[in-house]
C-alpha positions as CSV (number, residue, x, y, z in Angstrom):
1,M,4.6,28.8,-11.2
2,T,7.7,28.5,-9.0
3,L,9.2,25.9,-6.7
4,T,8.8,28.3,-3.9
5,Q,5.1,28.6,-4.5
6,L,4.8,24.8,-4.5
7,R,6.7,24.6,-1.2
8,Y,4.5,27.2,0.3
9,F,1.4,25.4,-0.9
10,L,2.5,22.1,0.7
11,A,3.5,24.0,3.9
12,V,-0.1,25.3,4.2
13,I,-1.5,21.8,3.7
14,K,0.9,20.4,6.4
15,A,0.1,23.2,8.9
16,G,-3.6,23.2,8.2
17,S,-3.8,26.9,7.9
18,I,-2.0,29.9,6.2
19,S,-1.2,31.5,9.6
20,G,0.2,28.2,10.9
21,A,2.4,27.7,7.8
22,A,3.6,31.3,8.0
23,V,5.0,30.6,11.5
24,Q,6.5,27.3,10.6
25,I,8.4,28.5,7.5
26,H,9.2,32.0,8.8
27,V,7.4,34.0,6.1
28,A,5.0,36.9,6.8
29,Q,1.4,35.8,6.5
30,P,0.5,38.6,3.9
31,A,3.4,37.6,1.7
32,L,2.5,33.9,1.9
33,S,-1.2,34.6,1.1
34,Q,-0.1,36.7,-1.9
35,R,2.1,33.9,-3.3
36,L,-0.8,31.5,-3.0
37,K,-3.2,33.9,-4.6
38,Q,-0.8,34.3,-7.5
39,L,-0.6,30.6,-7.9
40,E,-4.4,30.3,-8.0
41,I,-4.6,33.1,-10.6
42,E,-2.0,31.4,-12.7
43,L,-3.8,28.0,-12.6
44,G,-7.2,29.5,-12.9
45,Q,-8.5,27.4,-10.1
46,R,-9.2,27.9,-6.4
47,L,-6.9,25.6,-4.4
48,F,-8.3,26.2,-0.9
49,N,-11.6,27.1,0.7
50,R,-10.7,29.5,3.5
51,L,-12.5,28.4,6.7
52,P,-12.9,30.3,10.0
53,R,-10.3,27.9,11.4
54,G,-7.9,26.8,8.7
55,I,-8.3,25.7,5.1
56,E,-9.9,23.0,3.1
57,L,-8.4,21.7,-0.1
58,T,-10.6,21.9,-3.2
59,A,-10.6,19.2,-5.9
60,A,-8.0,21.3,-7.8
61,G,-6.0,21.6,-4.6
62,H,-5.9,17.8,-4.3
63,R,-4.7,17.5,-7.9
64,L,-2.0,20.1,-7.4
65,K,-0.8,18.4,-4.2
66,I,0.0,15.2,-6.1
67,H,2.0,17.1,-8.7
68,A,3.7,19.3,-6.2
69,V,5.0,16.4,-4.1
70,E,6.3,14.6,-7.2
71,I,7.9,17.8,-8.7
72,L,9.7,18.7,-5.5
73,R,10.8,15.1,-5.0
74,R,12.3,15.1,-8.5
75,V,14.1,18.4,-7.9
76,E,15.5,17.0,-4.7
77,S,16.6,13.8,-6.5
78,V,18.8,15.9,-8.9
79,H,20.8,17.1,-5.9
80,T,21.0,13.7,-4.2
81,D,21.9,12.0,-7.5
82,F,25.2,13.8,-7.6
83,L,25.9,12.8,-4.0
84,S,24.6,9.2,-4.2
85,S,26.4,6.1,-5.2
86,D,25.7,2.3,-5.0
87,S,28.1,2.1,-2.0
88,N,26.6,5.2,-0.3
89,P,23.1,5.9,-1.6
90,F,21.3,9.2,-0.8
91,G,17.7,10.0,-1.2
92,H,14.1,9.5,-0.3
93,V,12.3,6.2,-1.1
94,N,8.6,5.5,-0.8
95,L,7.9,1.8,-0.2
96,G,4.4,0.4,-0.2
97,M,3.5,-2.9,1.4
98,S,0.2,-4.8,1.6
99,T,-1.2,-5.0,5.1
100,A,-0.2,-8.6,5.9
101,I,3.4,-8.1,4.7
102,N,3.8,-4.7,6.4
103,T,2.6,-6.2,9.7
104,K,5.2,-8.9,9.6
105,F,8.2,-7.1,8.0
106,C,7.9,-3.4,8.6
107,V,10.3,-3.3,11.6
108,D,12.9,-5.5,9.9
109,V,12.8,-3.4,6.7
110,L,13.1,-0.1,8.5
111,E,15.9,-1.2,10.8
112,S,17.9,-2.8,8.0
113,V,17.7,0.2,5.7
114,S,18.5,2.5,8.6
115,R,21.5,0.5,9.6
116,M,22.9,-0.3,6.2
117,Y,22.1,3.0,4.4
118,P,21.9,5.9,6.9
119,N,21.5,8.5,4.1
120,I,18.3,7.0,2.8
121,Q,15.0,8.3,4.0
122,L,12.5,5.5,3.8
123,A,8.8,6.1,4.0
124,L,6.5,3.1,4.4
125,V,3.0,3.1,3.0
126,E,0.4,0.4,3.9
127,S,-2.6,-0.4,1.7
128,M,-4.3,-3.1,-0.3
129,S,-2.5,-4.5,-3.4
130,G,-4.8,-2.9,-6.0
131,T,-4.2,0.5,-4.5
132,L,-0.5,0.1,-4.2
133,L,-0.2,-1.0,-7.9
134,E,-2.0,2.2,-8.9
135,W,0.3,4.3,-6.8
136,A,3.4,2.6,-8.1
137,E,2.2,3.1,-11.7
138,S,1.5,6.8,-11.1
139,G,4.9,7.3,-9.4
140,R,3.5,8.1,-6.0
141,I,5.5,5.3,-4.6
142,D,8.8,3.8,-5.8
143,L,8.5,0.2,-4.8
144,A,5.6,-2.0,-3.5
145,V,5.2,-5.5,-2.2
146,V,1.9,-6.7,-3.7
147,Y,0.0,-9.8,-4.6
148,D,-0.8,-11.2,-8.0
149,T,0.5,-8.5,-10.3
150,P,-1.5,-8.3,-13.6
151,V,0.3,-9.8,-16.6
152,N,0.1,-6.5,-18.5
153,S,1.5,-4.3,-15.7
154,P,3.9,-1.6,-16.8
155,L,5.8,-2.1,-13.6
156,M,9.0,-4.2,-13.2
157,V,8.0,-7.3,-11.3
158,Q,10.1,-9.6,-9.1
159,F,8.6,-12.8,-7.8
160,L,9.3,-13.4,-4.1
161,A,7.1,-16.3,-3.0
162,R,3.8,-18.1,-3.3
163,E,1.4,-18.5,-0.4
164,K,-1.6,-20.5,0.5
165,L,-4.9,-19.0,1.4
166,Y,-7.4,-20.4,4.0
167,L,-11.0,-20.0,4.8
168,V,-11.2,-17.8,7.9
169,S,-14.0,-18.1,10.4
170,N,-15.0,-17.2,13.9
171,P,-13.9,-20.2,16.2
172,S,-17.5,-21.1,16.9
173,A,-18.4,-21.1,13.3
174,K,-15.3,-23.2,12.5
175,D,-16.8,-26.1,14.6
176,A,-19.6,-26.6,12.1
177,L,-17.1,-26.9,9.1
178,P,-15.2,-29.9,7.9
179,D,-11.5,-30.2,8.4
180,V,-10.9,-29.5,4.7
181,I,-13.4,-27.5,2.8
182,T,-14.1,-27.5,-1.0
183,I,-14.9,-24.6,-3.2
184,P,-18.5,-25.7,-3.7
185,E,-18.9,-25.8,0.1
186,I,-17.4,-22.3,0.5
187,A,-19.8,-21.1,-2.1
188,E,-22.7,-21.7,0.4
189,L,-21.1,-19.4,3.0
190,D,-21.4,-15.7,3.4
191,L,-18.1,-14.1,2.6
192,I,-16.6,-10.8,3.5
193,L,-14.0,-9.8,0.9
194,P,-12.3,-6.7,-0.6
195,A,-14.3,-4.9,-3.4
196,F,-13.3,-4.9,-7.0
197,P,-10.7,-4.2,-8.4
198,Q,-8.6,-5.4,-5.4
199,T,-6.3,-8.2,-6.5
200,L,-7.5,-10.6,-3.8
201,R,-11.1,-10.2,-4.9
202,L,-10.3,-10.7,-8.6
203,M,-8.3,-13.8,-7.9
204,I,-11.0,-15.4,-5.7
205,E,-13.7,-14.6,-8.3
206,K,-11.6,-16.3,-11.0
207,V,-11.0,-19.4,-8.8
208,F,-14.7,-19.8,-8.2
209,M,-15.7,-19.2,-11.9
210,D,-13.0,-21.7,-13.0
211,S,-14.1,-24.3,-10.4
212,I,-17.9,-24.1,-10.2
213,G,-18.9,-21.6,-12.8
214,K,-20.3,-19.0,-10.4
215,S,-19.1,-16.2,-8.1
216,P,-18.9,-16.6,-4.3
217,K,-21.7,-15.3,-2.1
218,I,-20.5,-11.9,-0.9
219,L,-22.1,-10.6,2.3
220,T,-20.3,-7.3,2.1
221,D,-17.3,-5.6,0.4
222,V,-14.7,-4.3,2.9
223,D,-11.4,-2.7,1.6
224,S,-9.6,-3.1,4.9
225,T,-7.9,-6.3,6.1
226,Y,-8.2,-5.1,9.7
227,A,-12.0,-4.6,9.3
228,I,-12.5,-7.9,7.6
229,K,-10.8,-9.7,10.5
230,K,-12.9,-7.8,13.0
231,L,-16.1,-8.7,11.2
232,V,-15.2,-12.4,10.9
233,A,-14.1,-12.5,14.6
234,A,-17.5,-11.1,15.5
235,G,-19.2,-13.9,13.6
236,K,-20.6,-11.7,10.8
237,G,-19.3,-14.0,8.0
238,H,-16.2,-15.8,6.7
239,S,-13.3,-14.6,4.6
240,I,-10.3,-16.0,2.6
241,L,-7.0,-14.8,3.9
242,S,-3.3,-15.8,4.3
243,I,-1.6,-16.9,7.5
244,H,0.5,-13.8,7.5
245,S,-2.4,-11.5,7.6
246,M,-3.9,-12.9,10.8
247,G,-1.0,-14.4,12.9
248,E,-1.9,-12.4,16.0
249,E,-5.6,-13.2,15.8
250,L,-4.9,-16.9,15.4
251,F,-2.6,-16.8,18.4
252,R,-5.3,-15.2,20.5
253,Q,-7.9,-17.6,19.1
254,E,-10.0,-14.8,17.8
255,L,-10.0,-16.5,14.4
256,A,-9.8,-20.0,13.1
257,I,-8.7,-21.4,9.7
258,T,-9.9,-24.2,7.5
259,S,-7.7,-25.7,4.7
260,I,-9.2,-25.5,1.2
261,A,-9.2,-28.7,-0.7
262,A,-6.7,-29.3,-3.6
263,P,-5.8,-27.5,-5.7
264,G,-6.6,-24.9,-3.1
265,I,-6.2,-21.2,-3.5
266,T,-2.7,-19.6,-3.7
267,R,-1.3,-16.2,-4.7
268,T,2.0,-14.8,-5.6
269,I,3.9,-12.2,-3.6
270,N,5.8,-9.8,-5.8
271,L,8.1,-6.8,-5.4
272,V,7.2,-4.2,-8.1
273,S,9.0,-1.0,-9.0
274,N,8.3,2.0,-11.1
275,Q,10.6,1.9,-14.1
276,N,11.3,5.6,-13.9
277,R,12.9,5.1,-10.5
278,T,14.9,1.9,-11.0
279,A,18.1,3.8,-12.0
280,D,18.1,5.6,-8.6
281,S,20.8,4.1,-6.3
282,A,18.6,4.6,-3.2
283,V,15.7,2.7,-4.8
284,R,18.0,-0.1,-5.8
285,A,19.4,-0.3,-2.3
286,V,16.0,-0.6,-0.7
287,H,15.0,-3.1,-3.4
288,K,17.9,-5.4,-2.4
289,V,17.1,-5.1,1.3
290,V,13.4,-5.9,0.8
291,T,14.2,-8.8,-1.5
292,R,16.6,-10.4,0.9
293,L,14.4,-10.0,4.0
294,L,11.2,-11.2,2.3
295,V,12.6,-14.2,0.5
296,A,14.1,-15.4,3.7
297,G,11.1,-14.5,5.8
298,L,8.5,-16.0,3.4
299,S,10.4,-19.3,3.0
300,D,7.6,-21.0,5.0
301,V,4.8,-20.1,2.6
302,G,5.7,-22.2,-0.4
303,E,7.7,-22.0,-3.7
304,Q,10.7,-19.7,-3.8
305,P,12.3,-18.1,-6.8
């Protein structure tokens, strides 16, 4: 297996076809096909299903894609490591942010990194915290802003802030609720929450078990903050979310919030990093930018470090 084969493999995935990749990377199609065939023979696995129009990755192809991206990134990092310094960092950094945080801070983070560190290529990835934690642990991303990091996490964890959560409802449904609602009262409502093992779901389940000895009543599992908000706005149920995750919907009065009685429900916001990448000057630079922006920008959500 060679680096050239891996580059060709990823080029085919990006182009969606062998012929398209051949044009983009200026390699004769027969030569490209032969290199890929040799790779499949070496691995003993079919990587693509050849379709009338393009290709389709097999399960083995998906596995190799993950390895290929990481291998080529590491090779590139050897070169940039000799160019890079703390005062002028070079390199590619993958930053993951949970949906609510990404919505609020993505523009500030991108602009700040671009202005301060022009030789850093920053890629933003948005997902739910549980997924981002898995990606950070596997090395797929370098840094991630997540909620409620597990105590036994192998990642390096920096606390940024603590934020309150609220019961979220359709404005019409809100009219039937008290000004402040208790956990036992929420337990009577149909909730739309992320599925296990997302951190928000785990945290809410724990709060309910500690408070009333039973789980909340789940109407449906939805692993998308956007979809949860749409379903709640449509009157399909209630949810439990933070202010930051629904600022625009509250402004447009598509959603309404109800405070949860003391001690309430809170969660931590943390910046986690893969320990294998913390020595990289570009990763450290982005870490500093994210920390500065989020600590300042989250100063309204509660306790600060």
